[in-house]
N, C-alpha and C positions, 0 to 999 in steps of 0.2 A: 719752370714748372718741374724740373728734375729736384729744386730746393722743398719746395713741397710736396714730390713726392716721398722725397726722404723722409721732412715731417712725419708723415701721417704714416709710414713703416713704424718709424718711433714709435705710436703708440702701437702697432697693432701685435700680435704674440709672436713667441722666438717663432712656434711651425710654420708662421706664414713669411717671413723673414727667410728664413733659410730653406721655404721650397720654392720652387718655380713656380707650377702648378696653383701653390696655394698663394700665391702673390697674382697670377695671373686675376685668378678669380676674384681678388681683394680690388684689385684695380678696377675689375668689371663692375663690382658693386658700386665702388667710389663713384665712377664714372656715372653710373647710374641714377645714383641720389644725385647727382651736380646737376645733371641734364633736369631729374624733375623737379628739382626746386629752380630752376632756371625757368622750365616750364611754366611753372605758377606764376614767378615773379611779371613774365612777360605778360601774363592775362590780366594782372593788376592796372589800377591806375596809378598814371606814370609823376603825374602832380600830388603834393601832401594836402590831406585834408586838414579840415578844423575838428577841434576835439569833440565837437557836437556831430559830425559828418562821420567820423569813429566810431561815436558811441551809439549811435541810430544804426550803424552796418551791423555792429556787432549785434543786437537788439533784432534786425532782418535775420543773421543769421539763425538765430536763438530759435526764431517764430516760425523760420520755413519749412512748412509741412513736405515741401517734395527731397529734402536733403538733409532734414533732420528728425528721424524716426521719435525722438523727446521732445519735440516742439510744444507740446503739451507741456511739459517738465519745463520749457525756457531753458531746458540741458543743454549747455556750450561747452568743448572745451576749446585749449589754446589750437589743436591741431586740426578742429573741426571749422577752427575760424582761417588757420593757415589756407584749407582748400578751397573753400566758398566764398570766405570774404571778400571786398573788391579791394581791399588795401592791404601791402603787403603787412604782415603781423610784426614785423621789425619796426613800423609806424608806431603801433599798438604801443611796444615794449619801451620802445625810446621816450613816449609821452606816458605812460603810466607807471613803467617799471614791470609791473607783473602781472600776465593776462587776468588771475583774480578779482586783483584790485579795479581793474579797468571793469570788469563786472559789475565788480560793486558799488564803481561809480551811474552802471549802467542801469543801478538797479535788478542785476541778474543775481545776485551774491547778498548776502548780510554783509552792511558794514567791518568795520574793527569794534566800534563802542557794541553792537547787535552782539555780536559775535561774546565778545566778553559779558555781555550781561547773560547771554542765552549761558554759557560754561557756570558763570556763575549760580546762576538760577538750576541748572541740573547739579553741580554740585549742592545745592543747598536742597534738594529734589531727594536725592541721593541719603542726605544726612537725616531725616526726616521719615524718609524709607526704613533705614536702619532705627531711627528712634523708637517708632512702632513700635518693631520686633525688641528693641531690648526693654521697653514698658510691659512688654506681654510676658516676657520669659526673662528677664535678667532682674527687674527691677526690683523682684520680692526678695531678692538677697541684698539689696543694698543696704547698707549699716544704717543704722537710727541716731540721726544726728543729734538727737534730743537726750539721749542719754546719758546719765550721771552717773559717777560712782557710787556705789553701793559700799559702805563698811568704811575702814580707816583709810583704805589704800586699793592700788590697783595695780598687779604684775605683768608684764609684759615682756616675754622671751619673743627675739624678731630674731629671721633671718632672711637673707638678701641674695638677689645675683648668684645662685645653684646653676642654671644654664642648663639646664636638665640633666642629664646624663652623665654630664660632666660635673657633678657633683664629687664632692669630697667626701669620701665614707666617712674617714674617723669625724668629719666636722658636723656630719650628718647623726653620728651615734654619738658623741656627746652631747648633738643638742636635743636628742631622743631622751638620753639617760638624764638632763639637765632638769624637762619637765616635769620626768619622773620621778625626779629629786626635791624640785621647788614648788613641781604643783601650782603652777602660776595660775593668775585668773584668765588670762590671754596668750593665745603664740598669733604670729603675724608672720607671713611671709611675704616680702613687699618688694615684688617685683621681679622680673626676669627671671621666673622660677623656671619654667624651658625657655626652650632659646627658640622656638617657631621660626624654624629655617622654613617648612614647607610652604608657608605662605607671603615670606616675607622679601624685602626688595634691596636685604641686607646684602651683600658677598654671600657665599653661602661657604663654612669653614669646610676646610679639607677634612675627608677620613670618619668623622663623625658627624656630619648632619644627619638628622634621625627624619622620617618621614612623619604628618601630623600626628597619625593614630597611634605610633610607637611614644611619642610626645606626650601627647594626651593620657596612655596609659600611664608612664614615668609621673605622673603629677597627680593624677588619681591614686596611685601607689605610696607617695607621699602624703596625702592628706590621711590617706587608711592609717598607717603606720603613726600617723601622730595621733588618729581619734584611737589608740591601741593604748596609748599612755595621757590622754588627753579629755577631760574631758568638758574643759571650758568654752571660753568665745574662741572660734578659727576665725581669723580674720584674711582677706586678700586684696592687695593692694595689684595695679598694675602697672608694669615699666615698659619700656622701649621694643620689648622683643617678647613681650604676652600676645595672649588672645583673647584679653577679655574685652577688649575695643574693637581689636583689629579682627577676630573672627566672626564677629555680629554682621562687619560689613565686609567683607569677604562673600558670606553667603547673603545675605540681602541684595549686592549687585553683582554678581558672579553669578549665584545658582538660587535664584529667588521663588522657584517654583519648587525649590528642598526644605525653604528653610522649617515650615511647618515639623515636616516629619518627626515622630521623637526621636528617633536616634540619631539625628543632627541638631536636634536643639541647646544653643549652646551653655543652657543652663545641665543638660541629662553628659553634656560631651565631658566638663569640668567637674559634675560629680556635686555640685552645690548644695543640691537637697538630700543625696542620699550621705553627704558627710558636715551637713550643716555648718556652710560656709558663708561667712558672709563678707560683702566685696565694700571694698574702700576706694572708690575710683571717682574724686571728687577732681572737677574741671575735665571732667569729660562727658560724653552723652551719659553715660551710668551714673553723673550724678545725681546724690538723694533730692526727689523735688522742693524745690525752695529753698537750697542750699544757703545759708547766709553769706557764706564768701565763698568766693568764686576763684578763688587763687587754687591753682594745683594742688591735689590732694586730698584730705581731708583731715576736720578738725576732728578728732575725739574724745570725746567728755567737753568738748567747749573749749578747750583750750590747747589741744598738745598737738600739734598738728603732722603727718602721715603722709609721704608719698613716696615713691621712687629715688626723684633725685630731678636739681633741675642744674646745679651749680659743677662746674668742675673747676680746674687747677689746683695750685699748691695746698690753698684752704677750705675747700665746698662746703666746709660744717658751718664756718664764722659768714662764709656767705650765706647761706642759705637760713641762717640766725637771723642778718641783719635786712635780707627780703621777706621773711615771714613775719617776724617781730612779737615771736611768740616761741616757745619750747618745740621741739620736735625730733623727727628721724627722719633720714634717707639712705639708700642706696646709691647705686649705679656708680659709682667710682670705685668701687672693689677694694677702697682704703679705708682704714679707721682713723676715725678724727673724731674732738669733742671741743667744742668749742661756749664761751659763756660770753655771757652778755658784757661793753667796754665800757659803761657808764653808771652811774648808780642806781640809775630807773631800772635798768635791764640786768642787775649784778646776780641775779635767780634764773635770767633763762637762760636754755642750754640749748644745743644741736647735739646730735649724734649722727658720725655716718658709719654706717657701718661695715665690717669688711665683706666677703666675698664668702659663699658657702661654697663656690666651684673652687676645684683647683687648679695650678698654676697655669696647667696646658691650656687653657680655656686664652691665657690672653696671645698665647706663642701663634695662633693663627690670625691673629689681626697687627701685631708688631713683631720686629725686629728684635734678635739676640733672644738669650732666653732668661733675664731678669726683667719679671714687671712690674717689679715694686709694689705689687698690691700683696694685700693680709687677706687672711684666711681664719675665719669666727663667726660670729652669730655677737648680738645686741638683749645690753639686760634693762629693761627702764621699772621702777617705780613710779607711781603718776599718785598724788592725794588729792583730797577735794578741795584742799584751800589754791588752787593749781598750778601748785611746786610742783618741780621733778626731781628725782634723783636716779639718771642713768649713764650708762659706760661701755665700750666696746668688749669683748671677750676675744684675745685675738689667740692663736695659735701657737704658742711660745717652741721652737725649732731650738733643739740642745743634742743630748743623746739621745732622747728619746722626744715627739712630739707632743706637748701636753694642752691643756685648754683650762683655766683657770677663773670663775665664776661665783659666788656668794659662797665662798669656803669650800666649795666642791672643786676637785683637781679631776678632769683625766686622762690620762694618759693612750696614747695610740700603740696600738699589740705588734709584737714585732712582727708578724707574720702576713700583719694585716698591709695589701700591697695593693695599688689602686687598678680597679677591673677594668676592662674593653669598652669603651662609651660604647660603641656598637651592640652592643649587647642590652636585654635588659635586668640588668646584674639588679637591679636595686629590689625586686621581686623576690630574688631568691636570698639576700638577706635575712636574716630571724635574729630578733633582739635575743637575748643569750637566757637560759631558764632560771637565774639566778639573780635576774634583774633587781628585782627587790632585795636584796641583801643588804645586809644592816651598812652602817657607816663605817668604813676602815676595814670592809673584807673585800678581797681583791676578787674579780668577775675572772667564771671559769675559763680556763686557755682557749676554748672554739670561740670564745668573744671579738668581733673589732675591735671593743679598745679597752680600759681597765678604767679603774675607781678608786678615788682617795679622798676622804675628807679631813679637811684641816680643822686644827682646835681652832674655835672660835669662842668668842664671847657675848656668842647674843643671846 
């Protein structure tokens, strides 16, 4: 008995073990519990019942109008059976393992297979509900899968993995300047444009996780700045952090009464109509109707695959190329790479993984150390009607100054440009320099965040 008391006190709080009055109360409570348990057991049947007798007794307690106020629902808990059952509940546990399983065998609860079917059907119902929302508010902005290249070629500039306010200001200004200089046919934002921490199940990065409202405002500012220098196609894909698929699901499943409000419609929140943004979100509920290819991403112009990224490892571009079987591009890995086909049949195929548009600090919240092994920059791709592609990543080079070069243009980082505080809406205060339209070779004004030079080329 003494040993049992010691074991009981080992599980008691420190205040109980050190105070005599608390110890006395603890002993009284334990004694009452033991007496109640003994009283219950003394009233139970002494001979072990059959399985059918135990199940019938569980049903009797569930249907008992005198002792069960929820008898019309045939609701019963383990504690209720412990109080009113004919047999010790330990015999139920010994036979069935859990009381919930005993209820299922007695027909008072769903069996495992039925539970699985109900969960699967509930998931399908939620998806159908979200799909109706997609069809009404999002599908009008999904890119046309049947479109083909008009003219000799199609120039596409792309940036990915900007991660909201962790966007690198030099990369962003160089990207905008490149758009102004090259006048591409299309601009692609290829996933993880904002971090989406507000409704994400991922671990929240310390110090710079923003509210959903501020991230949406940040993305709309990015759209606005692109539209200030670009009048062509503006494409948007979804990444593992993005809102294109996640936010409609969140709205339809967690706040279904609010989904129709104009201020909460996904197209209004993202500015899809205001900035004429087209979605390329194949392989998800946002896929275009009757899409030919069910693989992740979007088949642009019938031959060029675009998606945020499905492969990791040391050679993600080669893995993506082999999986897709065609030319394309992705982001996600935050590393620049370019892979070509490895046999005579696909020697003209290539896959580009674009570097990240964010600064390196975005990785230091997810990994130890200071060297992320990532690159910053964007991608350049020229697509031809005969389904050939010329593409490459433009990577920030770090030397005496940071510079990035693409298509004969070189952009350098101004000495006074510092990375802004990600917790502030810094992009809204960023302005393109007044003489941004200066001729090639002219230096941008000192107030600019980047400088520009033009290489001599024989184009």
